[in-house]
DRENNUBA-197390 format. One record per residue: residue in one letter; chain; x negated, y, z of N, C-alpha, C in turn. Coordinates in steps of 0.1 Angstrom, whole numbers, plus 5000, padded with zeros to 4 digits. Each point is the difference from the previous one (the first is absolute). Example, Ala and Ser with C-alpha at 12.3 -4.5 7.8 and 13.67 -1.06 7.14 Angstrom:
residues 2
[rec 'A'; 'A'; [4868; 4943; 5078]; [5009; 5012; 5000]; [4991; 5012; 5000]];
[rec 'S'; 'A'; [5004; 5011; 4993]; [4991; 5011; 5000]; [5008; 5011; 5008]];
This chain:
residues 178
[rec 'X'; 'A'; [5561; 1017; 5699]; [4992; 5001; 5013]; [4988; 5009; 4999]];
[rec 'X'; 'A'; [4993; 5000; 4988]; [4988; 5008; 4999]; [5003; 5015; 5003]];
[rec 'X'; 'A'; [5012; 5004; 4995]; [5003; 5014; 5002]; [5002; 5004; 5015]];
[rec 'X'; 'A'; [5003; 4990; 5008]; [5001; 5003; 5014]; [4987; 5001; 5008]];
[rec 'X'; 'A'; [4989; 4995; 4993]; [4987; 5001; 5006]; [4994; 5014; 4998]];
[rec 'X'; 'A'; [4992; 5004; 5010]; [4993; 5013; 4998]; [4987; 4997; 4992]];
[rec 'X'; 'A'; [4994; 5011; 4995]; [4987; 4997; 4994]; [4990; 4993; 5009]];
[rec 'X'; 'A'; [5000; 5003; 5013]; [4992; 4993; 5009]; [5003; 4985; 5001]];
[rec 'X'; 'A'; [5013; 4997; 5000]; [5005; 4986; 5000]; [4996; 4992; 4988]];
[rec 'X'; 'A'; [5001; 5007; 4988]; [4995; 4994; 4988]; [4985; 4997; 5000]];
[rec 'X'; 'A'; [4993; 5010; 5005]; [4985; 4998; 5001]; [4997; 4989; 5009]];
[rec 'X'; 'A'; [5007; 4998; 5011]; [4997; 4989; 5009]; [5004; 4986; 4993]];
[rec 'X'; 'A'; [5011; 5000; 4993]; [5003; 4988; 4993]; [4990; 4997; 4989]];
[rec 'X'; 'A'; [4996; 5010; 4993]; [4990; 4998; 4990]; [4987; 4995; 5006]];
[rec 'X'; 'A'; [4995; 5006; 5011]; [4988; 4995; 5006]; [5001; 4986; 5004]];
[rec 'X'; 'A'; [5011; 4996; 5006]; [5002; 4986; 5004]; [5000; 4990; 4988]];
[rec 'X'; 'A'; [5007; 5004; 4990]; [5000; 4992; 4987]; [4986; 4999; 4995]];
[rec 'X'; 'A'; [4993; 5011; 4999]; [4986; 5000; 4995]; [4992; 4991; 5009]];
[rec 'X'; 'A'; [5001; 5001; 5013]; [4992; 4991; 5009]; [5003; 4986; 4998]];
[rec 'X'; 'A'; [5013; 4997; 4998]; [5004; 4986; 4997]; [4994; 4995; 4987]];
[rec 'X'; 'A'; [5000; 5008; 4990]; [4995; 4996; 4987]; [4985; 4998; 5000]];
[rec 'X'; 'A'; [4993; 5008; 5008]; [4986; 4999; 5000]; [4994; 4991; 5011]];
[rec 'X'; 'A'; [5009; 4995; 5008]; [4996; 4991; 5011]; [4995; 5008; 5012]];
[rec 'X'; 'A'; [5003; 5013; 5001]; [4994; 5008; 5011]; [5010; 5002; 5011]];
[rec 'X'; 'A'; [5013; 4997; 4998]; [5010; 5003; 5010]; [4998; 4991; 5012]];
[rec 'X'; 'A'; [5001; 5006; 5012]; [4998; 4993; 5012]; [5014; 4998; 5007]];
[rec 'X'; 'A'; [5001; 4992; 5010]; [5012; 4999; 5007]; [5005; 5013; 5006]];
[rec 'X'; 'A'; [4990; 5008; 5005]; [5004; 5013; 5005]; [5006; 5009; 4990]];
[rec 'X'; 'A'; [4996; 4999; 4987]; [5005; 5008; 4989]; [5015; 4997; 4998]];
[rec 'X'; 'A'; [5004; 4987; 5001]; [5014; 4996; 4998]; [5008; 5006; 5012]];
[rec 'X'; 'A'; [4995; 4998; 5012]; [5007; 5005; 5012]; [5002; 5015; 5000]];
[rec 'X'; 'A'; [4989; 5007; 4997]; [5001; 5015; 4999]; [5010; 5004; 4989]];
[rec 'X'; 'A'; [5000; 4993; 4989]; [5009; 5004; 4989]; [5015; 4998; 5006]];
[rec 'X'; 'A'; [5002; 4989; 5006]; [5014; 4997; 5006]; [5004; 5011; 5010]];
[rec 'X'; 'A'; [4990; 5004; 5008]; [5003; 5010; 5010]; [5003; 5013; 4993]];
[rec 'X'; 'A'; [4993; 5004; 4989]; [5002; 5012; 4993]; [5014; 5000; 4994]];
[rec 'X'; 'A'; [5004; 4989; 4995]; [5013; 4998; 4993]; [5011; 5002; 5011]];
[rec 'X'; 'A'; [4998; 4995; 5012]; [5010; 5002; 5010]; [5001; 5014; 5005]];
[rec 'X'; 'A'; [4988; 5007; 5001]; [5000; 5014; 5003]; [5007; 5008; 4990]];
[rec 'X'; 'A'; [4999; 4996; 4987]; [5007; 5007; 4990]; [5015; 4997; 4999]];
[rec 'X'; 'A'; [5005; 4992; 5009]; [5014; 4998; 5001]; [5005; 4987; 4993]];
[rec 'X'; 'A'; [4991; 4991; 4996]; [5004; 4988; 4994]; [5001; 4989; 5011]];
[rec 'X'; 'A'; [5010; 4991; 4999]; [5001; 4990; 5010]; [5006; 4987; 4995]];
[rec 'X'; 'A'; [4993; 4990; 5001]; [5006; 4986; 4996]; [4994; 4991; 5011]];
[rec 'X'; 'A'; [5007; 4988; 5002]; [4994; 4991; 5009]; [4986; 4995; 4997]];
[rec 'X'; 'A'; [4997; 4998; 4987]; [4987; 4996; 4996]; [4989; 5011; 5002]];
[rec 'X'; 'A'; [5004; 5012; 4998]; [4991; 5012; 5002]; [4996; 5000; 5015]];
[rec 'X'; 'A'; [5010; 4998; 5009]; [4997; 5000; 5014]; [4991; 4988; 5004]];
[rec 'X'; 'A'; [5002; 4989; 4993]; [4991; 4988; 5003]; [4986; 5003; 4995]];
[rec 'X'; 'A'; [4998; 5006; 4988]; [4987; 5003; 4995]; [4993; 5011; 5009]];
[rec 'X'; 'A'; [5008; 5010; 5004]; [4994; 5010; 5009]; [4995; 4994; 5013]];
[rec 'X'; 'A'; [5006; 4989; 5005]; [4997; 4994; 5013]; [4989; 4990; 4999]];
[rec 'X'; 'A'; [4994; 4997; 4988]; [4990; 4990; 4999]; [4988; 5004; 5008]];
[rec 'X'; 'A'; [4993; 4990; 5006]; [4988; 5002; 5008]; [4989; 4991; 4994]];
[rec 'X'; 'A'; [4987; 5004; 5004]; [4989; 4992; 4997]; [5000; 4987; 5008]];
[rec 'X'; 'A'; [4996; 4989; 4995]; [4995; 4998; 4987]; [5011; 4999; 4989]];
[rec 'X'; 'A'; [4998; 5007; 4989]; [5010; 5001; 4990]; [5000; 4987; 4990]];
[rec 'X'; 'A'; [5011; 4996; 4997]; [5002; 4990; 4990]; [5002; 5006; 4986]];
[rec 'X'; 'A'; [4990; 5000; 4992]; [5001; 5008; 4987]; [5012; 4995; 4991]];
[rec 'X'; 'A'; [5003; 4987; 5000]; [5011; 4995; 4992]; [5013; 5006; 5006]];
[rec 'X'; 'A'; [5002; 5000; 5013]; [5012; 5005; 5006]; [5001; 5015; 4998]];
[rec 'X'; 'A'; [4990; 5008; 5001]; [5000; 5014; 4997]; [5005; 5003; 4986]];
[rec 'X'; 'A'; [4994; 4993; 4990]; [5004; 5002; 4986]; [5014; 4996; 4998]];
[rec 'X'; 'A'; [5005; 4989; 5006]; [5013; 4996; 4999]; [5010; 5010; 5005]];
[rec 'X'; 'A'; [4998; 5005; 5012]; [5008; 5011; 5005]; [5000; 5012; 4992]];
[rec 'X'; 'A'; [4988; 5004; 4996]; [4999; 5012; 4992]; [5008; 4999; 4987]];
[rec 'X'; 'A'; [4999; 4989; 4993]; [5007; 4997; 4988]; [5015; 5001; 5002]];
[rec 'X'; 'A'; [5005; 4994; 5011]; [5014; 4999; 5004]; [5005; 5014; 5003]];
[rec 'X'; 'A'; [4992; 5008; 5007]; [5004; 5014; 5003]; [5002; 5008; 4988]];
[rec 'X'; 'A'; [4991; 4999; 4990]; [5001; 5007; 4988]; [5014; 4996; 4993]];
[rec 'X'; 'A'; [5004; 4988; 5001]; [5013; 4996; 4994]; [5011; 5006; 5008]];
[rec 'X'; 'A'; [4999; 5000; 5014]; [5010; 5007; 5008]; [5001; 5014; 4997]];
[rec 'X'; 'A'; [4989; 5007; 4997]; [5000; 5014; 4997]; [5002; 5003; 4985]];
[rec 'X'; 'A'; [5003; 4990; 4993]; [5003; 5001; 4985]; [4988; 5006; 4992]];
[rec 'X'; 'A'; [4988; 4996; 5004]; [4988; 5003; 4993]; [4996; 4987; 4992]];
[rec 'X'; 'A'; [5003; 5000; 4987]; [4997; 4989; 4992]; [4987; 5001; 4993]];
[rec 'X'; 'A'; [4990; 4991; 5003]; [4987; 5000; 4994]; [4999; 4991; 4988]];
[rec 'X'; 'A'; [4991; 5002; 4991]; [4998; 4991; 4989]; [4995; 4987; 5006]];
[rec 'X'; 'A'; [4999; 4989; 4992]; [4996; 4987; 5005]; [4987; 5000; 5008]];
[rec 'X'; 'A'; [4999; 4991; 5010]; [4989; 5000; 5009]; [4987; 4996; 4993]];
[rec 'X'; 'A'; [5000; 4996; 4987]; [4987; 4997; 4993]; [4993; 5012; 4997]];
[rec 'X'; 'A'; [5005; 5012; 5002]; [4993; 5012; 4996]; [5002; 5011; 5011]];
[rec 'X'; 'A'; [4993; 4998; 5012]; [5002; 5010; 5010]; [4995; 5014; 4997]];
[rec 'X'; 'A'; [4989; 5001; 4992]; [4996; 5013; 4996]; [5010; 5007; 4991]];
[rec 'X'; 'A'; [5007; 4992; 4992]; [5010; 5005; 4991]; [5011; 5006; 5009]];
[rec 'X'; 'A'; [5003; 4994; 5011]; [5011; 5005; 5009]; [4996; 5014; 5004]];
[rec 'X'; 'A'; [4988; 5003; 5003]; [4996; 5013; 5004]; [5002; 5011; 4989]];
[rec 'X'; 'A'; [4996; 4996; 4988]; [5001; 5009; 4989]; [5015; 5003; 4997]];
[rec 'X'; 'A'; [5008; 4989; 5001]; [5015; 5002; 4997]; [5007; 5008; 5011]];
[rec 'X'; 'A'; [4995; 4998; 5013]; [5006; 5008; 5011]; [4997; 5015; 4997]];
[rec 'X'; 'A'; [4987; 5003; 4997]; [4997; 5014; 4998]; [5008; 5006; 4988]];
[rec 'X'; 'A'; [5002; 4992; 4989]; [5007; 5005; 4989]; [5015; 5003; 5003]];
[rec 'X'; 'A'; [5006; 4991; 5008]; [5014; 5002; 5004]; [5001; 5012; 5009]];
[rec 'X'; 'A'; [4990; 5002; 5009]; [5001; 5012; 5009]; [4998; 5013; 4993]];
[rec 'X'; 'A'; [4992; 5000; 4989]; [4998; 5012; 4992]; [5013; 5003; 4993]];
[rec 'X'; 'A'; [5006; 4990; 4994]; [5013; 5002; 4992]; [5011; 5005; 5010]];
[rec 'X'; 'A'; [5001; 4994; 5012]; [5010; 5004; 5009]; [4997; 5013; 5008]];
[rec 'X'; 'A'; [4988; 5006; 4997]; [4997; 5012; 5006]; [4996; 4999; 5015]];
[rec 'X'; 'A'; [4997; 4988; 5005]; [4996; 4999; 5013]; [4985; 5005; 5003]];
[rec 'X'; 'A'; [4992; 4999; 4989]; [4986; 5006; 5001]; [4998; 5007; 4987]];
[rec 'X'; 'A'; [4990; 5009; 5000]; [4997; 5007; 4988]; [4993; 4992; 4990]];
[rec 'X'; 'A'; [5001; 5003; 4987]; [4993; 4992; 4990]; [4985; 5000; 5003]];
[rec 'X'; 'A'; [4994; 5011; 5004]; [4986; 5000; 5002]; [4996; 4991; 5012]];
[rec 'X'; 'A'; [5008; 5000; 5011]; [4998; 4991; 5011]; [5001; 4986; 4996]];
[rec 'X'; 'A'; [5010; 4996; 4992]; [5001; 4986; 4996]; [4988; 4996; 4991]];
[rec 'X'; 'A'; [4996; 5009; 4991]; [4988; 4997; 4992]; [4988; 4998; 5008]];
[rec 'X'; 'A'; [4998; 5009; 5010]; [4988; 4998; 5009]; [5001; 4986; 5008]];
[rec 'X'; 'A'; [5012; 4996; 5004]; [5001; 4987; 5007]; [4996; 4989; 4990]];
[rec 'X'; 'A'; [5005; 5001; 4988]; [4997; 4989; 4990]; [4985; 5000; 4997]];
[rec 'X'; 'A'; [4994; 5011; 4999]; [4986; 5001; 4997]; [4992; 4994; 5012]];
[rec 'X'; 'A'; [5005; 5003; 5013]; [4994; 4995; 5012]; [5000; 4985; 5000]];
[rec 'X'; 'A'; [5012; 4995; 4995]; [5001; 4985; 4999]; [4990; 4994; 4990]];
[rec 'X'; 'A'; [4999; 5007; 4989]; [4990; 4996; 4989]; [4986; 4999; 5006]];
[rec 'X'; 'A'; [4996; 5011; 5007]; [4987; 5001; 5006]; [4998; 4989; 5011]];
[rec 'X'; 'A'; [5010; 4998; 5008]; [4999; 4990; 5011]; [4999; 4986; 4995]];
[rec 'X'; 'A'; [5007; 4997; 4989]; [5000; 4987; 4995]; [4988; 4997; 4991]];
[rec 'X'; 'A'; [4994; 5010; 4994]; [4990; 4999; 4990]; [5004; 4990; 4989]];
[rec 'X'; 'A'; [5013; 5000; 4999]; [5007; 4991; 4989]; [4998; 4985; 5003]];
[rec 'X'; 'A'; [4993; 4997; 5010]; [4997; 4985; 5002]; [5012; 4991; 5002]];
[rec 'X'; 'A'; [5010; 5005; 5006]; [5011; 4992; 5003]; [5011; 5001; 4989]];
[rec 'X'; 'A'; [4997; 5008; 4990]; [5010; 5004; 4990]; [5000; 4991; 4988]];
[rec 'X'; 'A'; [5012; 4997; 4995]; [5001; 4993; 4987]; [4996; 5010; 4989]];
[rec 'X'; 'A'; [4997; 4995; 4988]; [4997; 5009; 4989]; [5010; 5011; 4998]];
[rec 'X'; 'A'; [5013; 4997; 5001]; [5011; 5009; 4998]; [4999; 5011; 5011]];
[rec 'X'; 'A'; [4998; 4996; 5012]; [4999; 5010; 5011]; [4987; 5008; 4999]];
[rec 'X'; 'A'; [4989; 4994; 4996]; [4988; 5008; 4998]; [5002; 5011; 4990]];
[rec 'X'; 'A'; [5007; 4997; 4989]; [5003; 5011; 4990]; [5009; 5011; 5006]];
[rec 'X'; 'A'; [5009; 4996; 5009]; [5009; 5010; 5006]; [4992; 5009; 5010]];
[rec 'X'; 'A'; [4992; 4993; 5008]; [4992; 5008; 5009]; [4990; 5009; 4993]];
[rec 'X'; 'A'; [4994; 4995; 4989]; [4991; 5008; 4993]; [5006; 5013; 4994]];
[rec 'X'; 'A'; [5013; 4998; 4996]; [5007; 5012; 4994]; [5001; 5011; 5011]];
[rec 'X'; 'A'; [5004; 4996; 5012]; [5002; 5010; 5011]; [4987; 5006; 5004]];
[rec 'X'; 'A'; [4989; 4992; 5000]; [4987; 5005; 5004]; [4996; 5010; 4989]];
[rec 'X'; 'A'; [5002; 4997; 4988]; [4996; 5010; 4989]; [5009; 5012; 5000]];
[rec 'X'; 'A'; [5013; 4999; 5004]; [5009; 5011; 5001]; [4995; 5010; 5010]];
[rec 'X'; 'A'; [4996; 4994; 5012]; [4995; 5009; 5011]; [4987; 5006; 4996]];
[rec 'X'; 'A'; [4991; 4993; 4994]; [4987; 5005; 4997]; [5001; 5012; 4991]];
[rec 'X'; 'A'; [5010; 5000; 4991]; [5002; 5011; 4991]; [5004; 5012; 5007]];
[rec 'X'; 'A'; [5005; 4999; 5013]; [5005; 5011; 5008]; [4989; 5006; 5009]];
[rec 'X'; 'A'; [4988; 4996; 4998]; [4989; 5005; 5008]; [4992; 5010; 4992]];
[rec 'X'; 'A'; [4997; 5011; 5005]; [4993; 5011; 4993]; [4988; 5004; 5009]];
[rec 'X'; 'A'; [4991; 5008; 4994]; [4989; 5005; 5007]; [5001; 5015; 5000]];
[rec 'X'; 'A'; [4998; 5006; 5012]; [5001; 5015; 5000]; [4986; 5006; 4997]];
[rec 'X'; 'A'; [4999; 5013; 5000]; [4988; 5007; 4996]; [4988; 4997; 5009]];
[rec 'X'; 'A'; [5003; 4994; 5012]; [4989; 4996; 5009]; [4996; 4986; 4999]];
[rec 'X'; 'A'; [5006; 4993; 4991]; [4997; 4986; 4998]; [5008; 4990; 5009]];
[rec 'X'; 'A'; [5009; 5006; 5007]; [5008; 4992; 5009]; [5012; 4994; 4993]];
[rec 'X'; 'A'; [5003; 4987; 5002]; [5012; 4993; 4994]; [5012; 5004; 5008]];
[rec 'X'; 'A'; [5011; 5001; 4993]; [5013; 5002; 5007]; [5011; 4994; 4992]];
[rec 'X'; 'A'; [5010; 4997; 5007]; [5012; 4993; 4994]; [5011; 5010; 4997]];
[rec 'X'; 'A'; [5005; 5000; 4988]; [5011; 5009; 4996]; [5012; 4992; 4995]];
[rec 'X'; 'A'; [5003; 4989; 5007]; [5010; 4991; 4995]; [5014; 5004; 5002]];
[rec 'X'; 'A'; [5003; 5012; 5003]; [5014; 5004; 5002]; [5006; 5007; 4987]];
[rec 'X'; 'A'; [4992; 5001; 4990]; [5004; 5007; 4987]; [5011; 4993; 4993]];
[rec 'X'; 'A'; [5008; 5008; 4993]; [5012; 4995; 4993]; [4997; 4988; 4990]];
[rec 'X'; 'A'; [4989; 5001; 4993]; [4996; 4990; 4991]; [4997; 4987; 5007]];
[rec 'X'; 'A'; [4993; 5001; 5011]; [4996; 4988; 5008]; [5013; 4993; 5006]];
[rec 'X'; 'A'; [5009; 5008; 5006]; [5012; 4995; 5005]; [5008; 4993; 4989]];
[rec 'X'; 'A'; [5001; 5007; 4989]; [5008; 4994; 4989]; [4994; 4987; 4995]];
[rec 'X'; 'A'; [4987; 4999; 4999]; [4993; 4987; 4996]; [5003; 4989; 5010]];
[rec 'X'; 'A'; [5000; 5004; 5013]; [5003; 4990; 5010]; [5015; 4995; 4999]];
[rec 'X'; 'A'; [5009; 5009; 4999]; [5014; 4997; 4999]; [5003; 4991; 4988]];
[rec 'X'; 'A'; [4994; 5003; 4989]; [5002; 4992; 4988]; [4995; 4985; 5003]];
[rec 'X'; 'A'; [4988; 5000; 5006]; [4994; 4987; 5003]; [5008; 4991; 5010]];
[rec 'X'; 'A'; [5005; 5007; 5011]; [5007; 4992; 5010]; [5013; 4995; 4995]];
[rec 'X'; 'A'; [5007; 5008; 4992]; [5013; 4996; 4995]; [4998; 4988; 4990]];
[rec 'X'; 'A'; [4990; 5001; 4992]; [4998; 4989; 4991]; [4995; 4987; 5007]];
[rec 'X'; 'A'; [4992; 5002; 5011]; [4996; 4989; 5008]; [5011; 4993; 5007]];
[rec 'X'; 'A'; [5010; 5008; 5006]; [5011; 4994; 5007]; [5010; 4993; 4990]];
[rec 'X'; 'A'; [5000; 5005; 4988]; [5009; 4993; 4990]; [4993; 4988; 4994]];
[rec 'X'; 'A'; [4987; 4998; 5002]; [4993; 4989; 4993]; [5001; 4987; 5009]];
[rec 'X'; 'A'; [4994; 4990; 4995]; [5000; 4987; 5007]; [4990; 5001; 5011]];
[rec 'X'; 'A'; [4991; 5010; 5000]; [4990; 5001; 5011]; [5006; 5001; 5013]];
[rec 'X'; 'A'; [5011; 5007; 5002]; [5006; 5001; 5013]; [5013; 4992; 5000]];
[rec 'X'; 'A'; [5002; 4992; 4991]; [5013; 4992; 5000]; [5002; 4992; 5012]];
[rec 'X'; 'A'; [5012; 5000; 5005]; [5003; 4992; 5012]; [4998; 5008; 5013]];
[rec 'X'; 'A'; [4997; 5012; 4999]; [4998; 5006; 5013]; [4998; 5015; 5001]];
[rec 'X'; 'A'; [5000; 5005; 5012]; [4999; 5014; 5004]; [5011; 5007; 4994]];
């Protein structure tokens, strides 16, 4: 299923998963995501129900439909006890499948690390987020004018990301999903 999503669709799924994990997702976010999936050509009865939800939103119902839609679309997430882990594993799978570039996936994971401030993360997840944060930091350089710039498309950078995501997906970290 992931290979059928566009990079924009992956980004929208990532943003909703991140919002869920951090407690920021609103009812409107779920409905907008469902609409974007329909616009991308996906259609299931539950997707139509979620897209048709109105305020006042029932958070439990939104989460239930969202989880069922992911099953319908064959997107398998790691266990619910680690929502931030779901985001990292989604990005890793998308990188391996070529849906997004390694640099883009790395930036999304670093964004997740910055957004969470590691507060919601288990020690294992904190270590994983720290790795991505440090990987991206090493890709920042300063030009002759003192301006920082990102040069994360280099072959060494891409190679480091690919090695890491393949090991990550083969490990117990992403077991049971994505």
